[in-house]
N, CA, C and O of each residue as an XYZ file, in Angstrom:
504
protein
N     -22.349    -24.900     -3.667
C     -21.523    -25.109     -4.840
C     -21.602    -23.884     -5.746
O     -22.652    -23.251     -5.857
N     -20.507    -23.564     -6.377
C     -20.455    -22.393     -7.261
C     -21.233    -22.678     -8.543
O     -21.347    -23.825     -8.975
N     -21.758    -21.629     -9.131
C     -22.409    -21.798    -10.423
C     -21.338    -21.791    -11.498
O     -20.205    -21.377    -11.254
N     -21.696    -22.249    -12.680
C     -20.706    -22.409    -13.746
C     -20.017    -21.118    -14.146
O     -18.860    -21.149    -14.566
N     -20.692    -19.989    -14.029
C     -20.082    -18.745    -14.465
C     -19.218    -18.098    -13.393
O     -18.603    -17.061    -13.640
N     -19.161    -18.692    -12.208
C     -18.345    -18.120    -11.149
C     -16.918    -18.646    -11.245
O     -16.676    -19.849    -11.348
N     -15.991    -17.710    -11.207
C     -14.577    -18.050    -11.272
C     -13.911    -17.531    -10.008
O     -14.171    -16.410     -9.571
N     -13.055    -18.353     -9.432
C     -12.237    -17.933     -8.299
C     -10.839    -17.665     -8.833
O     -10.235    -18.526     -9.474
N     -10.331    -16.478     -8.568
C      -8.959    -16.142     -8.957
C      -8.041    -16.482     -7.795
O      -8.317    -16.123     -6.650
N      -6.959    -17.170     -8.091
C      -5.954    -17.528     -7.083
C      -4.691    -16.757     -7.437
O      -4.116    -16.943     -8.510
N      -4.263    -15.884     -6.517
C      -3.099    -15.043     -6.768
C      -2.034    -15.373     -5.735
O      -2.187    -15.060     -4.554
N      -0.958    -16.004     -6.179
C       0.126    -16.394     -5.275
C       1.400    -16.502     -6.096
O       1.384    -17.036     -7.204
N       2.509    -15.994     -5.555
C       3.771    -16.055     -6.278
C       4.403    -17.449     -6.239
O       5.397    -17.697     -6.923
N       3.837    -18.354     -5.449
C       4.325    -19.731     -5.381
C       3.469    -20.590     -6.319
O       2.298    -20.853     -6.047
N       4.072    -21.014     -7.413
C       3.342    -21.763     -8.434
C       2.722    -23.046     -7.880
O       1.631    -23.440     -8.294
N       3.422    -23.699     -6.938
C       2.883    -24.942     -6.392
C       1.617    -24.685     -5.574
O       0.715    -25.522     -5.563
N       1.535    -23.553     -4.895
C       0.328    -23.199     -4.149
C      -0.814    -22.940     -5.134
O      -1.935    -23.405     -4.931
N      -0.522    -22.204     -6.191
C      -1.546    -21.940     -7.215
C      -2.095    -23.245     -7.777
O      -3.309    -23.417     -7.889
N      -1.202    -24.161     -8.130
C      -1.637    -25.441     -8.700
C      -2.479    -26.232     -7.701
O      -3.516    -26.790     -8.058
N      -2.025    -26.276     -6.448
C      -2.726    -27.055     -5.426
C      -4.114    -26.489     -5.146
O      -5.079    -27.246     -5.036
N      -4.224    -25.173     -5.030
C      -5.521    -24.553     -4.752
C      -6.453    -24.736     -5.950
O      -7.635    -25.035     -5.776
N      -5.936    -24.562     -7.143
C      -6.757    -24.748     -8.344
C      -7.268    -26.183     -8.419
O      -8.443    -26.410     -8.710
N      -6.403    -27.139     -8.160
C      -6.783    -28.555     -8.200
C      -7.829    -28.859     -7.112
O      -8.797    -29.579     -7.355
N      -7.618    -28.303     -5.920
C      -8.568    -28.502     -4.827
C      -9.946    -27.953     -5.189
O     -10.955    -28.637     -5.022
N      -9.984    -26.725     -5.683
C     -11.266    -26.118     -6.036
C     -11.941    -26.873     -7.184
O     -13.156    -27.071     -7.178
N     -11.150    -27.285     -8.152
C     -11.706    -28.052     -9.271
C     -12.316    -29.361     -8.775
O     -13.315    -29.824     -9.326
N     -11.726    -29.961     -7.742
C     -12.237    -31.230     -7.211
C     -13.632    -31.084     -6.610
O     -14.363    -32.067     -6.485
N     -14.002    -29.858     -6.239
C     -15.350    -29.610     -5.707
C     -16.177    -28.787     -6.711
O     -17.152    -28.131     -6.346
N     -15.763    -28.842     -7.967
C     -16.469    -28.223     -9.094
C     -16.558    -26.701     -9.010
O     -17.570    -26.101     -9.372
N     -15.479    -26.095     -8.528
C     -15.371    -24.641     -8.543
C     -14.260    -24.292     -9.527
O     -13.130    -24.760     -9.388
N     -14.582    -23.478    -10.509
C     -13.598    -23.095    -11.524
C     -12.627    -22.073    -10.932
O     -13.042    -21.120    -10.273
N     -11.341    -22.281    -11.172
C     -10.321    -21.372    -10.662
C      -9.322    -21.032    -11.763
O      -9.006    -21.858    -12.619
N      -8.838    -19.804    -11.717
C      -7.767    -19.360    -12.599
C      -6.647    -18.842    -11.714
O      -6.902    -18.243    -10.669
N      -5.418    -19.068    -12.126
C      -4.276    -18.688    -11.290
C      -3.486    -17.534    -11.896
O      -3.418    -17.359    -13.113
N      -2.898    -16.763    -11.003
C      -2.059    -15.624    -11.366
C      -0.840    -15.644    -10.456
O      -0.963    -15.880     -9.254
N       0.332    -15.400    -11.022
C       1.570    -15.495    -10.250
C       1.961    -14.199     -9.553
O       2.958    -14.159     -8.831
N       1.183    -13.140     -9.765
C       1.491    -11.870     -9.098
C       0.260    -10.977     -9.084
O      -0.680    -11.166     -9.856
N       0.290    -10.011     -8.197
C      -0.772     -9.014     -8.155
C      -0.827     -8.222     -9.445
O      -1.907     -7.871     -9.920
N       0.334     -7.940    -10.012
C       0.396     -7.186    -11.265
C      -0.271     -7.953    -12.409
O      -1.016     -7.376    -13.202
N       0.004     -9.263    -12.488
C      -0.597    -10.082    -13.540
C      -2.125    -10.091    -13.391
O      -2.849     -9.955    -14.377
N      -2.601    -10.250    -12.174
C      -4.041    -10.271    -11.926
C      -4.681     -8.931    -12.290
O      -5.696     -8.895    -12.985
N      -4.087     -7.829    -11.821
C      -4.641     -6.505    -12.129
C      -4.595     -6.221    -13.627
O      -5.481     -5.554    -14.162
N      -3.569     -6.724    -14.301
C      -3.478     -6.570    -15.748
C      -4.640     -7.254    -16.455
O      -5.209     -6.705    -17.400
N      -4.987     -8.434    -16.004
C      -6.127     -9.142    -16.589
C      -7.418     -8.402    -16.294
O      -8.276     -8.274    -17.167
N      -7.563     -7.913    -15.066
C      -8.766     -7.145    -14.704
C      -8.940     -5.920    -15.599
O     -10.044     -5.627    -16.058
N      -7.849     -5.216    -15.840
C      -7.949     -3.974    -16.604
C      -8.033     -4.210    -18.112
O      -8.607     -3.388    -18.827
N      -7.478     -5.304    -18.604
C      -7.464     -5.528    -20.046
C      -8.655     -6.336    -20.556
O      -8.923     -6.352    -21.757
N      -9.359     -6.995    -19.669
C     -10.506     -7.812    -20.064
C     -11.734     -7.265    -19.352
O     -11.984     -7.587    -18.191
N     -12.492     -6.442    -20.051
C     -13.617     -5.733    -19.443
C     -14.630     -6.660    -18.792
O     -15.225     -6.302    -17.775
N     -14.836     -7.829    -19.348
C     -15.850     -8.733    -18.817
C     -15.328     -9.620    -17.686
O     -16.089    -10.391    -17.100
N     -14.032     -9.513    -17.378
C     -13.454    -10.401    -16.365
C     -13.599     -9.808    -14.967
O     -13.029     -8.759    -14.663
N     -14.362    -10.485    -14.129
C     -14.445    -10.136    -12.718
C     -14.728    -11.426    -11.960
O     -15.833    -11.962    -12.041
N     -13.741    -11.929    -11.224
C     -13.953    -13.180    -10.506
C     -15.005    -13.006     -9.410
O     -15.273    -11.893     -8.955
N     -15.588    -14.117     -9.001
C     -16.590    -14.099     -7.936
C     -15.929    -14.049     -6.568
O     -16.558    -13.676     -5.577
N     -14.658    -14.427     -6.519
C     -13.891    -14.453     -5.266
C     -12.409    -14.465     -5.638
O     -12.031    -14.955     -6.702
N     -11.579    -13.924     -4.756
C     -10.130    -13.947     -4.970
C      -9.466    -14.550     -3.740
O      -9.690    -14.105     -2.615
N      -8.647    -15.567     -3.971
C      -7.812    -16.148     -2.926
C      -6.422    -15.612     -3.187
O      -5.845    -15.857     -4.247
N      -5.873    -14.870     -2.213
C      -4.575    -14.253     -2.485
C      -3.599    -14.397     -1.335
O      -3.966    -14.428     -0.161
N      -2.350    -14.483     -1.726
C      -1.251    -14.561     -0.769
C      -1.032    -13.178     -0.178
O      -1.057    -12.175     -0.891
N      -0.822    -13.134      1.113
C      -0.619    -11.857      1.786
C       0.723    -11.238      1.420
O       0.817    -10.031      1.202
N       1.763    -12.070      1.354
C       3.106    -11.551      1.087
C       3.589    -12.014     -0.280
O       3.885    -13.190     -0.495
N       3.660    -11.049     -1.201
C       4.168    -11.313     -2.547
C       5.071    -10.153     -2.938
O       4.891     -9.038     -2.448
N       6.041    -10.401     -3.813
C       6.843     -9.285     -4.313
C       5.971     -8.356     -5.150
O       4.963     -8.786     -5.712
N       6.348     -7.108     -5.232
C       5.557     -6.143     -6.000
C       4.307     -5.772     -5.221
O       4.388     -5.342     -4.070
N       3.159     -5.939     -5.849
C       1.898     -5.629     -5.186
C       1.570     -6.770     -4.224
O       1.296     -7.891     -4.654
N       1.599     -6.482     -2.924
C       1.331     -7.529     -1.944
C      -0.172     -7.728     -1.783
O      -0.973     -6.995     -2.363
N      -0.539     -8.720     -0.998
C      -1.944     -9.065     -0.823
C      -2.780     -7.947     -0.235
O      -3.919     -7.732     -0.649
N      -2.223     -7.239      0.723
C      -2.977     -6.152      1.355
C      -3.277     -5.033      0.356
O      -4.383     -4.495      0.337
N      -2.296     -4.687     -0.467
C      -2.498     -3.660     -1.487
C      -3.492     -4.140     -2.549
O      -4.350     -3.376     -2.993
N      -3.375     -5.386     -2.945
C      -4.307     -5.937     -3.925
C      -5.722     -5.948     -3.355
O      -6.682     -5.629     -4.057
N      -5.846     -6.312     -2.102
C      -7.144     -6.299     -1.433
C      -7.727     -4.880     -1.424
O      -8.919     -4.690     -1.664
N      -6.887     -3.899     -1.147
C      -7.330     -2.501     -1.132
C      -7.846     -2.082     -2.514
O      -8.867     -1.403     -2.622
N      -7.135     -2.491     -3.560
C      -7.534     -2.126     -4.921
C      -8.818     -2.841     -5.364
O      -9.561     -2.332     -6.203
N      -9.065     -4.014     -4.797
C     -10.271     -4.768     -5.145
C     -11.499     -4.310     -4.371
O     -12.627     -4.583     -4.783
N     -11.295     -3.622     -3.262
C     -12.404     -3.230     -2.379
C     -13.570     -2.576     -3.122
O     -14.717     -2.933     -2.854
N     -13.334     -1.633     -4.045
C     -14.465     -1.003     -4.726
C     -15.312     -1.961     -5.569
O     -16.465     -1.655     -5.870
N     -14.761     -3.109     -5.953
C     -15.502     -4.063     -6.781
C     -16.469     -4.901     -5.961
O     -17.420     -5.461     -6.506
N     -16.235     -4.993     -4.649
C     -17.075     -5.827     -3.795
C     -16.766     -7.309     -3.897
O     -17.482     -8.125     -3.317
N     -15.718     -7.678     -4.618
C     -15.341     -9.084     -4.755
C     -14.777     -9.574     -3.418
O     -13.858     -8.954     -2.882
N     -15.306    -10.675     -2.867
C     -14.777    -11.190     -1.608
C     -13.338    -11.676     -1.774
O     -12.975    -12.257     -2.797
N     -12.531    -11.425     -0.747
C     -11.123    -11.797     -0.749
C     -10.854    -12.752      0.407
O     -11.300    -12.529      1.532
N     -10.122    -13.811      0.114
C      -9.650    -14.732      1.140
C      -8.141    -14.676      1.106
O      -7.524    -14.997      0.091
N      -7.544    -14.270      2.212
C      -6.086    -14.183      2.293
C      -5.523    -15.517      2.785
O      -6.088    -16.168      3.664
N      -4.409    -15.895      2.197
C      -3.658    -17.037      2.694
C      -2.255    -16.536      2.989
O      -1.697    -15.749      2.224
N      -1.687    -16.987      4.091
C      -0.383    -16.476      4.491
C       0.429    -17.529      5.218
O      -0.117    -18.416      5.873
N       1.727    -17.417      5.092
C       2.641    -18.266      5.831
C       3.020    -17.657      7.166
O       3.716    -18.289      7.961
N       2.570    -16.429      7.425
C       2.895    -15.742      8.667
C       2.125    -16.329      9.833
O       0.946    -16.659      9.711
N       2.804    -16.456     10.964
C       2.151    -16.935     12.181
C       1.770    -15.758     13.076
O       1.234    -15.957     14.166
N       2.040    -14.554     12.630
C       1.785    -13.349     13.401
C       0.299    -13.004     13.365
O      -0.246    -12.759     12.288
N      -0.376    -12.979     14.534
C      -1.804    -12.635     14.557
C      -2.089    -11.243     13.978
O      -3.193    -10.994     13.493
N      -1.115    -10.342     14.024
C      -1.310     -8.992     13.496
C      -1.546     -9.024     11.986
O      -2.295     -8.200     11.460
N      -0.921     -9.958     11.295
C      -1.106    -10.089      9.843
C      -2.559    -10.458      9.559
O      -3.205     -9.867      8.694
N      -3.060    -11.441     10.296
C      -4.456    -11.877     10.124
C      -5.410    -10.732     10.456
O      -6.358    -10.469      9.716
N      -5.156    -10.063     11.562
C      -6.006     -8.951     11.977
C      -6.028     -7.837     10.934
O      -7.075     -7.247     10.667
N      -4.872     -7.555     10.352
C      -4.782     -6.500      9.336
C      -5.609     -6.873      8.102
O      -6.325     -6.036      7.552
N      -5.507     -8.126      7.675
C      -6.266     -8.577      6.505
C      -7.766     -8.513      6.778
O      -8.527     -8.019      5.946
N      -8.191     -9.006      7.928
C      -9.615     -9.007      8.262
C     -10.142     -7.589      8.463
O     -11.264     -7.279      8.064
N      -9.327     -6.719      9.086
C      -9.738     -5.329      9.287
C      -9.876     -4.595      7.954
O     -10.631     -3.630      7.841
N      -9.135     -5.066      6.943
C      -9.200     -4.447      5.620
C     -10.322     -5.033      4.766
O     -10.491     -4.649      3.609
N     -11.080     -5.952      5.330
C     -12.249     -6.463      4.631
C     -12.168     -7.879      4.100
O     -13.077     -8.315      3.392
N     -11.111     -8.611      4.416
C     -11.021     -9.992      3.933
C     -12.152    -10.830      4.518
O     -12.512    -10.674      5.685
N     -12.706    -11.714      3.706
C     -13.760    -12.611      4.160
C     -13.189    -13.667      5.102
O     -13.883    -14.165      5.989
N     -11.904    -14.005      4.897
C     -11.218    -14.988      5.737
C      -9.723    -14.799      5.567
O      -9.261    -14.229      4.578
N      -8.979    -15.282      6.540
C      -7.517    -15.272      6.445
C      -7.025    -16.599      6.999
O      -7.191    -16.888      8.184
N      -6.424    -17.399      6.140
C      -5.982    -18.738      6.505
C      -4.463    -18.817      6.506
O      -3.786    -18.246      5.651
N      -3.950    -19.539      7.491
C      -2.503    -19.701      7.596
C      -2.059    -20.953      6.844
O      -2.641    -22.027      6.995
N      -1.009    -20.791      6.026
C      -0.427    -21.925      5.309
C       0.410    -22.749      6.290
O       1.060    -22.159      7.153
N       0.425    -24.040      6.203
C      -0.452    -24.848      5.356
C      -1.851    -24.900      5.976
O      -1.995    -25.104      7.181
N      -2.858    -24.718      5.161
C      -4.225    -24.695      5.659
C      -4.897    -26.026      5.369
O      -4.456    -26.797      4.517
N      -5.958    -26.269      6.090
C      -6.769    -27.453      5.903
C      -7.596    -27.259      4.628
O      -8.241    -26.225      4.458
N      -7.576    -28.243      3.743
C      -8.304    -28.134      2.471
C      -9.786    -27.857      2.675
O     -10.366    -27.019      1.985
N     -10.399    -28.560      3.623
C     -11.827    -28.377      3.870
C     -12.123    -26.956      4.344
O     -13.170    -26.396      4.019
N     -11.207    -26.378      5.108
C     -11.390    -25.009      5.601
C     -11.363    -24.020      4.448
O     -12.178    -23.098      4.403
N     -10.431    -24.203      3.513
C     -10.371    -23.311      2.353
C     -11.622    -23.456      1.496
O     -12.212    -22.456      1.088
N     -12.027    -24.674      1.223
C     -13.228    -24.896      0.403
C     -14.428    -24.237      1.065
O     -15.211    -23.567      0.392
N     -14.586    -24.415      2.363
C     -15.721    -23.822      3.079
C     -15.671    -22.295      2.994
O     -16.699    -21.654      2.775
N     -14.477    -21.708      3.168
C     -14.331    -20.250      3.086
C     -14.718    -19.749      1.693
O     -15.389    -18.725      1.568
N     -14.301    -20.463      0.651
C     -14.636    -20.083     -0.730
C     -16.138    -20.219     -0.951
O     -16.762    -19.328     -1.526
N     -16.718    -21.316     -0.503
C     -18.167    -21.504     -0.674
C     -18.949    -20.405      0.036
O     -19.931    -19.896     -0.503
N     -18.523    -20.039      1.232
C     -19.199    -18.957      1.956
C     -19.055    -17.653      1.195
O     -20.023    -16.908      1.043
N     -17.841    -17.373      0.711
C     -17.606    -16.137     -0.054
C     -18.460    -16.103     -1.321
O     -18.892    -15.035     -1.753
N     -18.701    -17.268     -1.911
C     -19.516    -17.334     -3.121
C     -21.015    -17.336     -2.810
O     -21.852    -17.306     -3.712
N     -21.329    -17.371     -1.528
C     -22.729    -17.380     -1.126
C     -23.389    -18.731     -1.269
O     -24.614    -18.824     -1.341
N     -22.576    -19.795     -1.311
C     -23.116    -21.140     -1.538
C     -23.266    -21.943     -0.253
O     -23.811    -23.046     -0.282
N     -22.800    -21.417      0.863
C     -22.903    -22.156      2.125
C     -23.219    -21.177      3.232
O     -22.845    -20.007      3.149
N     -23.902    -21.636      4.272
C     -24.242    -20.718      5.366
C     -23.033    -20.308      6.172
O     -23.158    -19.540      7.126
């Protein structure tokens, strides 16, 4: 289980996905904040010096800054990234994992699988 100060950032251009993931994580007592774009998330990172999530769940394909680019920009922070994608192409998953993603899940994903991936990324599960 995440500690109280750990926040998971959910970055997806689909508002319903953001709401669903936030609600799911909250149901297992993991605090989540949502962002509708990579730009919005990076803006918060740069404007709030103390803000650094413990994990980021991000959509691979978004307008503007896509998930792969956002993952690349987050790499120096060491924050674990979990990609979620609607793509069925194995190359998309391979690209995300090769770029350092902790996990890459295909939408629609199993809720328990996402929770487990987040817990592992937070260091709360083996």
